[in-house]
Gaussian input, Z-matrix of N, CA and C with variables (Angstrom, degrees):
# hf/3-21g

backbone

0 1
 N
 C     1     B1
 C     2     B2     1     A1
 N     3     B3     2     A2     1     D1
 C     4     B4     3     A3     2     D2
 C     5     B5     4     A4     3     D3
 N     6     B6     5     A5     4     D4
 C     7     B7     6     A6     5     D5
 C     8     B8     7     A7     6     D6
 N     9     B9     8     A8     7     D7
 C    10    B10     9     A9     8     D8
 C    11    B11    10    A10     9     D9
 N    12    B12    11    A11    10    D10
 C    13    B13    12    A12    11    D11
 C    14    B14    13    A13    12    D12
 N    15    B15    14    A14    13    D13
 C    16    B16    15    A15    14    D14
 C    17    B17    16    A16    15    D15
 N    18    B18    17    A17    16    D16
 C    19    B19    18    A18    17    D17
 C    20    B20    19    A19    18    D18
 N    21    B21    20    A20    19    D19
 C    22    B22    21    A21    20    D20
 C    23    B23    22    A22    21    D21
 N    24    B24    23    A23    22    D22
 C    25    B25    24    A24    23    D23
 C    26    B26    25    A25    24    D24
 N    27    B27    26    A26    25    D25
 C    28    B28    27    A27    26    D26
 C    29    B29    28    A28    27    D27
 N    30    B30    29    A29    28    D28
 C    31    B31    30    A30    29    D29
 C    32    B32    31    A31    30    D30
 N    33    B33    32    A32    31    D31
 C    34    B34    33    A33    32    D32
 C    35    B35    34    A34    33    D33
 N    36    B36    35    A35    34    D34
 C    37    B37    36    A36    35    D35
 C    38    B38    37    A37    36    D36
 N    39    B39    38    A38    37    D37
 C    40    B40    39    A39    38    D38
 C    41    B41    40    A40    39    D39
 N    42    B42    41    A41    40    D40
 C    43    B43    42    A42    41    D41
 C    44    B44    43    A43    42    D42
 N    45    B45    44    A44    43    D43
 C    46    B46    45    A45    44    D44
 C    47    B47    46    A46    45    D45
 N    48    B48    47    A47    46    D46
 C    49    B49    48    A48    47    D47
 C    50    B50    49    A49    48    D48
 N    51    B51    50    A50    49    D49
 C    52    B52    51    A51    50    D50
 C    53    B53    52    A52    51    D51
 N    54    B54    53    A53    52    D52
 C    55    B55    54    A54    53    D53
 C    56    B56    55    A55    54    D54
 N    57    B57    56    A56    55    D55
 C    58    B58    57    A57    56    D56
 C    59    B59    58    A58    57    D57
 N    60    B60    59    A59    58    D58
 C    61    B61    60    A60    59    D59
 C    62    B62    61    A61    60    D60
 N    63    B63    62    A62    61    D61
 C    64    B64    63    A63    62    D62
 C    65    B65    64    A64    63    D63
 N    66    B66    65    A65    64    D64
 C    67    B67    66    A66    65    D65
 C    68    B68    67    A67    66    D66
 N    69    B69    68    A68    67    D67
 C    70    B70    69    A69    68    D68
 C    71    B71    70    A70    69    D69
 N    72    B72    71    A71    70    D70
 C    73    B73    72    A72    71    D71
 C    74    B74    73    A73    72    D72
 N    75    B75    74    A74    73    D73
 C    76    B76    75    A75    74    D74
 C    77    B77    76    A76    75    D75
 N    78    B78    77    A77    76    D76
 C    79    B79    78    A78    77    D77
 C    80    B80    79    A79    78    D78
 N    81    B81    80    A80    79    D79
 C    82    B82    81    A81    80    D80
 C    83    B83    82    A82    81    D81
 N    84    B84    83    A83    82    D82
 C    85    B85    84    A84    83    D83
 C    86    B86    85    A85    84    D84
 N    87    B87    86    A86    85    D85
 C    88    B88    87    A87    86    D86
 C    89    B89    88    A88    87    D87
 N    90    B90    89    A89    88    D88
 C    91    B91    90    A90    89    D89
 C    92    B92    91    A91    90    D90
 N    93    B93    92    A92    91    D91
 C    94    B94    93    A93    92    D92
 C    95    B95    94    A94    93    D93
 N    96    B96    95    A95    94    D94
 C    97    B97    96    A96    95    D95
 C    98    B98    97    A97    96    D96
 N    99    B99    98    A98    97    D97
 C   100   B100    99    A99    98    D98
 C   101   B101   100   A100    99    D99
 N   102   B102   101   A101   100   D100
 C   103   B103   102   A102   101   D101
 C   104   B104   103   A103   102   D102
 N   105   B105   104   A104   103   D103
 C   106   B106   105   A105   104   D104
 C   107   B107   106   A106   105   D105
 N   108   B108   107   A107   106   D106
 C   109   B109   108   A108   107   D107
 C   110   B110   109   A109   108   D108
 N   111   B111   110   A110   109   D109
 C   112   B112   111   A111   110   D110
 C   113   B113   112   A112   111   D111
 N   114   B114   113   A113   112   D112
 C   115   B115   114   A114   113   D113
 C   116   B116   115   A115   114   D114
 N   117   B117   116   A116   115   D115
 C   118   B118   117   A117   116   D116
 C   119   B119   118   A118   117   D117
 N   120   B120   119   A119   118   D118
 C   121   B121   120   A120   119   D119
 C   122   B122   121   A121   120   D120
 N   123   B123   122   A122   121   D121
 C   124   B124   123   A123   122   D122
 C   125   B125   124   A124   123   D123
 N   126   B126   125   A125   124   D124
 C   127   B127   126   A126   125   D125
 C   128   B128   127   A127   126   D126
 N   129   B129   128   A128   127   D127
 C   130   B130   129   A129   128   D128
 C   131   B131   130   A130   129   D129
 N   132   B132   131   A131   130   D130
 C   133   B133   132   A132   131   D131
 C   134   B134   133   A133   132   D132
 N   135   B135   134   A134   133   D133
 C   136   B136   135   A135   134   D134
 C   137   B137   136   A136   135   D135
 N   138   B138   137   A137   136   D136
 C   139   B139   138   A138   137   D137
 C   140   B140   139   A139   138   D138
 N   141   B141   140   A140   139   D139
 C   142   B142   141   A141   140   D140
 C   143   B143   142   A142   141   D141
 N   144   B144   143   A143   142   D142
 C   145   B145   144   A144   143   D143
 C   146   B146   145   A145   144   D144
 N   147   B147   146   A146   145   D145
 C   148   B148   147   A147   146   D146
 C   149   B149   148   A148   147   D147
 N   150   B150   149   A149   148   D148
 C   151   B151   150   A150   149   D149
 C   152   B152   151   A151   150   D150
 N   153   B153   152   A152   151   D151
 C   154   B154   153   A153   152   D152
 C   155   B155   154   A154   153   D153
 N   156   B156   155   A155   154   D154
 C   157   B157   156   A156   155   D155
 C   158   B158   157   A157   156   D156
 N   159   B159   158   A158   157   D157
 C   160   B160   159   A159   158   D158
 C   161   B161   160   A160   159   D159
 N   162   B162   161   A161   160   D160
 C   163   B163   162   A162   161   D161
 C   164   B164   163   A163   162   D162
 N   165   B165   164   A164   163   D163
 C   166   B166   165   A165   164   D164
 C   167   B167   166   A166   165   D165
 N   168   B168   167   A167   166   D166
 C   169   B169   168   A168   167   D167
 C   170   B170   169   A169   168   D168
 N   171   B171   170   A170   169   D169
 C   172   B172   171   A171   170   D170
 C   173   B173   172   A172   171   D171
 N   174   B174   173   A173   172   D172
 C   175   B175   174   A174   173   D173
 C   176   B176   175   A175   174   D174
 N   177   B177   176   A176   175   D175
 C   178   B178   177   A177   176   D176
 C   179   B179   178   A178   177   D177
 N   180   B180   179   A179   178   D178
 C   181   B181   180   A180   179   D179
 C   182   B182   181   A181   180   D180
 N   183   B183   182   A182   181   D181
 C   184   B184   183   A183   182   D182
 C   185   B185   184   A184   183   D183
 N   186   B186   185   A185   184   D184
 C   187   B187   186   A186   185   D185
 C   188   B188   187   A187   186   D186
 N   189   B189   188   A188   187   D187
 C   190   B190   189   A189   188   D188
 C   191   B191   190   A190   189   D189
 N   192   B192   191   A191   190   D190
 C   193   B193   192   A192   191   D191
 C   194   B194   193   A193   192   D192
 N   195   B195   194   A194   193   D193
 C   196   B196   195   A195   194   D194
 C   197   B197   196   A196   195   D195
 N   198   B198   197   A197   196   D196
 C   199   B199   198   A198   197   D197
 C   200   B200   199   A199   198   D198
 N   201   B201   200   A200   199   D199
 C   202   B202   201   A201   200   D200
 C   203   B203   202   A202   201   D201
 N   204   B204   203   A203   202   D202
 C   205   B205   204   A204   203   D203
 C   206   B206   205   A205   204   D204
 N   207   B207   206   A206   205   D205
 C   208   B208   207   A207   206   D206
 C   209   B209   208   A208   207   D207
 N   210   B210   209   A209   208   D208
 C   211   B211   210   A210   209   D209
 C   212   B212   211   A211   210   D210
 N   213   B213   212   A212   211   D211
 C   214   B214   213   A213   212   D212
 C   215   B215   214   A214   213   D213
 N   216   B216   215   A215   214   D214
 C   217   B217   216   A216   215   D215
 C   218   B218   217   A217   216   D216
 N   219   B219   218   A218   217   D217
 C   220   B220   219   A219   218   D218
 C   221   B221   220   A220   219   D219
 N   222   B222   221   A221   220   D220
 C   223   B223   222   A222   221   D221
 C   224   B224   223   A223   222   D222
 N   225   B225   224   A224   223   D223
 C   226   B226   225   A225   224   D224
 C   227   B227   226   A226   225   D225
 N   228   B228   227   A227   226   D226
 C   229   B229   228   A228   227   D227
 C   230   B230   229   A229   228   D228
 N   231   B231   230   A230   229   D229
 C   232   B232   231   A231   230   D230
 C   233   B233   232   A232   231   D231
 N   234   B234   233   A233   232   D232
 C   235   B235   234   A234   233   D233
 C   236   B236   235   A235   234   D234
 N   237   B237   236   A236   235   D235
 C   238   B238   237   A237   236   D236
 C   239   B239   238   A238   237   D237
 N   240   B240   239   A239   238   D238
 C   241   B241   240   A240   239   D239
 C   242   B242   241   A241   240   D240

   B1=1.4589
   B2=1.5303
   B3=1.3108
   B4=1.4662
   B5=1.5294
   B6=1.3085
   B7=1.4632
   B8=1.5220
   B9=1.3261
   B10=1.4619
   B11=1.5291
   B12=1.3371
   B13=1.4704
   B14=1.5344
   B15=1.3214
   B16=1.4706
   B17=1.5220
   B18=1.3297
   B19=1.4630
   B20=1.5255
   B21=1.3214
   B22=1.4686
   B23=1.5260
   B24=1.3179
   B25=1.4621
   B26=1.5291
   B27=1.3170
   B28=1.4618
   B29=1.5253
   B30=1.3373
   B31=1.4662
   B32=1.5220
   B33=1.3283
   B34=1.4684
   B35=1.5242
   B36=1.3239
   B37=1.4658
   B38=1.5307
   B39=1.3352
   B40=1.4716
   B41=1.5293
   B42=1.3309
   B43=1.4650
   B44=1.5308
   B45=1.3315
   B46=1.4683
   B47=1.5259
   B48=1.3326
   B49=1.4681
   B50=1.5229
   B51=1.3136
   B52=1.4586
   B53=1.5260
   B54=1.3355
   B55=1.4724
   B56=1.5228
   B57=1.3144
   B58=1.4715
   B59=1.5356
   B60=1.3457
   B61=1.4668
   B62=1.5240
   B63=1.3178
   B64=1.4669
   B65=1.5237
   B66=1.3089
   B67=1.4644
   B68=1.5203
   B69=1.3323
   B70=1.4604
   B71=1.5226
   B72=1.3324
   B73=1.4591
   B74=1.5183
   B75=1.3158
   B76=1.4625
   B77=1.5276
   B78=1.3122
   B79=1.4684
   B80=1.5273
   B81=1.3260
   B82=1.4668
   B83=1.5337
   B84=1.3247
   B85=1.4638
   B86=1.5284
   B87=1.3406
   B88=1.4649
   B89=1.5315
   B90=1.3249
   B91=1.4661
   B92=1.5282
   B93=1.3196
   B94=1.4667
   B95=1.5272
   B96=1.3270
   B97=1.4570
   B98=1.5261
   B99=1.3332
   B100=1.4605
   B101=1.5274
   B102=1.3232
   B103=1.4691
   B104=1.5297
   B105=1.3157
   B106=1.4638
   B107=1.5292
   B108=1.3107
   B109=1.4586
   B110=1.5331
   B111=1.3376
   B112=1.4624
   B113=1.5310
   B114=1.3276
   B115=1.4573
   B116=1.5238
   B117=1.3282
   B118=1.4612
   B119=1.5171
   B120=1.3142
   B121=1.4582
   B122=1.5268
   B123=1.3299
   B124=1.4624
   B125=1.5245
   B126=1.3106
   B127=1.4530
   B128=1.5194
   B129=1.3241
   B130=1.4573
   B131=1.5255
   B132=1.2993
   B133=1.4551
   B134=1.5228
   B135=1.3126
   B136=1.4591
   B137=1.5282
   B138=1.3289
   B139=1.4682
   B140=1.5242
   B141=1.3192
   B142=1.4658
   B143=1.5244
   B144=1.3136
   B145=1.4719
   B146=1.5206
   B147=1.3196
   B148=1.4614
   B149=1.5229
   B150=1.3323
   B151=1.4570
   B152=1.5264
   B153=1.3470
   B154=1.4604
   B155=1.5252
   B156=1.2998
   B157=1.4612
   B158=1.5209
   B159=1.3162
   B160=1.4625
   B161=1.5216
   B162=1.3078
   B163=1.4688
   B164=1.5228
   B165=1.3001
   B166=1.4663
   B167=1.5352
   B168=1.3222
   B169=1.4717
   B170=1.5186
   B171=1.3239
   B172=1.4692
   B173=1.5282
   B174=1.3315
   B175=1.4580
   B176=1.5153
   B177=1.3306
   B178=1.4644
   B179=1.5242
   B180=1.3195
   B181=1.4595
   B182=1.5141
   B183=1.3240
   B184=1.4599
   B185=1.5222
   B186=1.3265
   B187=1.4565
   B188=1.5219
   B189=1.3358
   B190=1.4663
   B191=1.5315
   B192=1.3245
   B193=1.4632
   B194=1.5268
   B195=1.3143
   B196=1.4735
   B197=1.5297
   B198=1.3188
   B199=1.4684
   B200=1.5325
   B201=1.3246
   B202=1.4612
   B203=1.5245
   B204=1.3257
   B205=1.4730
   B206=1.5265
   B207=1.3176
   B208=1.4592
   B209=1.5280
   B210=1.3173
   B211=1.4616
   B212=1.5245
   B213=1.3230
   B214=1.4614
   B215=1.5307
   B216=1.3367
   B217=1.4667
   B218=1.5304
   B219=1.3267
   B220=1.4678
   B221=1.5219
   B222=1.3256
   B223=1.4668
   B224=1.5200
   B225=1.3175
   B226=1.4758
   B227=1.5221
   B228=1.3225
   B229=1.4627
   B230=1.5278
   B231=1.3282
   B232=1.4695
   B233=1.5219
   B234=1.3114
   B235=1.4620
   B236=1.5292
   B237=1.3051
   B238=1.4790
   B239=1.5245
   B240=1.3121
   B241=1.4738
   B242=1.4935
   A1=108.16
   A2=115.92
   A3=120.98
   A4=110.16
   A5=116.02
   A6=121.63
   A7=114.02
   A8=118.00
   A9=119.87
   A10=112.41
   A11=119.51
   A12=118.00
   A13=112.82
   A14=117.11
   A15=120.37
   A16=110.15
   A17=116.86
   A18=120.47
   A19=110.52
   A20=117.12
   A21=120.81
   A22=110.37
   A23=116.97
   A24=120.52
   A25=110.96
   A26=117.36
   A27=121.45
   A28=110.49
   A29=117.40
   A30=120.77
   A31=109.65
   A32=116.86
   A33=120.33
   A34=110.36
   A35=116.76
   A36=120.95
   A37=111.14
   A38=117.12
   A39=120.45
   A40=109.50
   A41=117.50
   A42=120.80
   A43=110.30
   A44=116.66
   A45=120.97
   A46=112.10
   A47=116.51
   A48=120.49
   A49=110.78
   A50=117.33
   A51=120.51
   A52=112.94
   A53=117.59
   A54=120.04
   A55=111.48
   A56=116.42
   A57=121.91
   A58=110.09
   A59=114.77
   A60=123.61
   A61=113.72
   A62=116.47
   A63=121.39
   A64=108.06
   A65=117.06
   A66=121.24
   A67=113.26
   A68=117.64
   A69=120.46
   A70=111.10
   A71=114.10
   A72=122.33
   A73=107.89
   A74=117.25
   A75=121.12
   A76=108.96
   A77=116.55
   A78=120.28
   A79=109.80
   A80=116.91
   A81=121.33
   A82=110.71
   A83=117.43
   A84=121.10
   A85=111.23
   A86=116.90
   A87=119.93
   A88=109.17
   A89=116.98
   A90=120.73
   A91=110.23
   A92=117.54
   A93=121.20
   A94=110.67
   A95=116.26
   A96=121.67
   A97=110.58
   A98=117.64
   A99=121.15
   A100=111.32
   A101=116.30
   A102=121.10
   A103=110.14
   A104=116.67
   A105=121.00
   A106=113.03
   A107=116.43
   A108=119.78
   A109=114.25
   A110=116.71
   A111=120.17
   A112=114.11
   A113=117.40
   A114=120.76
   A115=113.79
   A116=117.58
   A117=121.82
   A118=109.77
   A119=117.19
   A120=122.61
   A121=110.15
   A122=117.59
   A123=119.43
   A124=110.56
   A125=115.82
   A126=120.83
   A127=111.74
   A128=115.64
   A129=121.05
   A130=110.76
   A131=115.65
   A132=121.37
   A133=108.64
   A134=116.37
   A135=121.23
   A136=111.81
   A137=116.93
   A138=120.93
   A139=110.76
   A140=117.02
   A141=120.84
   A142=110.77
   A143=117.48
   A144=120.29
   A145=110.66
   A146=116.49
   A147=120.58
   A148=110.32
   A149=116.05
   A150=120.51
   A151=110.47
   A152=118.00
   A153=119.38
   A154=110.07
   A155=117.56
   A156=120.62
   A157=110.79
   A158=116.21
   A159=120.93
   A160=110.69
   A161=116.64
   A162=121.14
   A163=111.77
   A164=117.21
   A165=122.45
   A166=109.29
   A167=116.08
   A168=122.01
   A169=113.91
   A170=117.04
   A171=119.67
   A172=113.12
   A173=117.18
   A174=120.96
   A175=114.79
   A176=117.26
   A177=121.69
   A178=113.35
   A179=117.34
   A180=120.43
   A181=112.75
   A182=116.78
   A183=123.46
   A184=108.74
   A185=115.93
   A186=121.42
   A187=108.12
   A188=116.50
   A189=119.52
   A190=109.51
   A191=116.29
   A192=120.35
   A193=111.59
   A194=117.39
   A195=120.60
   A196=110.16
   A197=117.51
   A198=121.08
   A199=110.56
   A200=116.05
   A201=121.23
   A202=111.14
   A203=116.92
   A204=120.95
   A205=110.24
   A206=117.34
   A207=120.99
   A208=109.92
   A209=116.65
   A210=122.27
   A211=110.95
   A212=117.17
   A213=121.18
   A214=110.20
   A215=116.92
   A216=120.39
   A217=111.05
   A218=117.12
   A219=120.41
   A220=110.91
   A221=117.85
   A222=120.99
   A223=109.90
   A224=117.31
   A225=120.84
   A226=111.14
   A227=116.51
   A228=120.77
   A229=110.28
   A230=116.26
   A231=120.36
   A232=112.39
   A233=116.71
   A234=121.61
   A235=111.85
   A236=115.95
   A237=119.63
   A238=113.88
   A239=118.14
   A240=119.24
   A241=111.33
   D1=140.21
   D2=177.37
   D3=-63.39
   D4=160.86
   D5=-173.85
   D6=-61.69
   D7=-48.63
   D8=-176.44
   D9=-66.12
   D10=-47.00
   D11=175.92
   D12=-59.85
   D13=-34.78
   D14=177.90
   D15=-66.08
   D16=-41.23
   D17=178.28
   D18=-64.60
   D19=-41.03
   D20=178.84
   D21=-63.35
   D22=-41.60
   D23=178.19
   D24=-64.76
   D25=-35.94
   D26=178.69
   D27=-66.53
   D28=-41.74
   D29=178.11
   D30=-59.99
   D31=-44.62
   D32=179.10
   D33=-64.02
   D34=-41.12
   D35=-178.75
   D36=-63.51
   D37=-40.24
   D38=178.67
   D39=-65.47
   D40=-44.93
   D41=177.71
   D42=-57.80
   D43=-48.72
   D44=-179.06
   D45=-63.11
   D46=-37.66
   D47=179.15
   D48=-59.93
   D49=-48.58
   D50=-175.88
   D51=-80.59
   D52=-27.39
   D53=179.20
   D54=-86.63
   D55=-3.43
   D56=-176.70
   D57=59.45
   D58=40.39
   D59=179.24
   D60=62.37
   D61=28.79
   D62=174.54
   D63=-96.73
   D64=-179.43
   D65=-178.14
   D66=-86.92
   D67=-12.86
   D68=-178.97
   D69=-141.05
   D70=161.97
   D71=172.24
   D72=-103.72
   D73=130.27
   D74=173.86
   D75=-77.57
   D76=170.22
   D77=177.51
   D78=-59.51
   D79=-39.84
   D80=178.32
   D81=-62.75
   D82=-42.86
   D83=179.82
   D84=-67.55
   D85=-37.98
   D86=175.54
   D87=-62.76
   D88=-40.53
   D89=178.26
   D90=-60.53
   D91=-43.75
   D92=177.95
   D93=-60.46
   D94=-45.09
   D95=-179.69
   D96=-62.37
   D97=-47.72
   D98=-179.55
   D99=-62.50
   D100=-38.38
   D101=179.26
   D102=-65.92
   D103=-48.99
   D104=-175.60
   D105=-72.99
   D106=-39.67
   D107=-173.34
   D108=-90.67
   D109=-29.06
   D110=-174.44
   D111=-125.45
   D112=-2.69
   D113=179.95
   D114=69.68
   D115=22.42
   D116=-179.26
   D117=-92.68
   D118=150.21
   D119=179.21
   D120=-116.16
   D121=89.62
   D122=176.51
   D123=-55.63
   D124=140.87
   D125=-176.04
   D126=91.87
   D127=-30.93
   D128=178.05
   D129=-111.71
   D130=-12.74
   D131=-174.04
   D132=-124.39
   D133=112.14
   D134=-177.71
   D135=-58.50
   D136=-34.75
   D137=178.23
   D138=-60.71
   D139=-41.61
   D140=-179.32
   D141=-66.39
   D142=-39.57
   D143=177.74
   D144=-63.31
   D145=-43.83
   D146=177.46
   D147=-62.55
   D148=-38.55
   D149=-178.71
   D150=-62.72
   D151=-41.28
   D152=178.89
   D153=-63.22
   D154=-44.30
   D155=179.80
   D156=-61.71
   D157=-37.38
   D158=177.63
   D159=-69.00
   D160=-41.15
   D161=179.69
   D162=-62.06
   D163=-41.80
   D164=-175.99
   D165=-83.77
   D166=70.98
   D167=-175.13
   D168=-56.80
   D169=-37.75
   D170=-174.52
   D171=-92.15
   D172=0.38
   D173=177.42
   D174=70.25
   D175=21.55
   D176=-177.33
   D177=-76.40
   D178=-16.32
   D179=-175.96
   D180=92.84
   D181=-6.04
   D182=176.70
   D183=-131.08
   D184=161.96
   D185=178.34
   D186=-113.53
   D187=118.56
   D188=178.26
   D189=-88.48
   D190=176.29
   D191=-175.18
   D192=-63.47
   D193=-39.09
   D194=179.02
   D195=-61.42
   D196=-44.25
   D197=177.99
   D198=-63.73
   D199=-39.54
   D200=179.59
   D201=-64.18
   D202=-45.50
   D203=-179.74
   D204=-64.54
   D205=-38.96
   D206=177.20
   D207=-60.90
   D208=-41.91
   D209=176.99
   D210=-62.01
   D211=-47.62
   D212=-178.94
   D213=-60.75
   D214=-42.99
   D215=178.69
   D216=-62.91
   D217=-41.79
   D218=179.34
   D219=-64.18
   D220=-42.06
   D221=177.72
   D222=-62.49
   D223=-41.67
   D224=178.21
   D225=-58.93
   D226=-43.96
   D227=179.53
   D228=-62.23
   D229=-45.58
   D230=-178.32
   D231=-65.48
   D232=-42.17
   D233=-174.89
   D234=-77.61
   D235=-33.47
   D236=-172.97
   D237=-89.82
   D238=-0.71
   D239=179.21
   D240=-96.50

């Protein structure tokens, strides 16, 4: 598989892993993801709390796949520059 399609499949796989194959990530699931993937401690880490608020663009209290992908793209831009 080419690199970009493989990366896209990995992003979907990570979302599905933490959402338990549901359509959204709860705040608790986002906390698990941030802890495992970035070493952040939501509730103890102000950056992680801000990150959840940023992730939940529509204020629904959950993070859908579109919001998650937007977050991943933003992190890529920040880290790769």
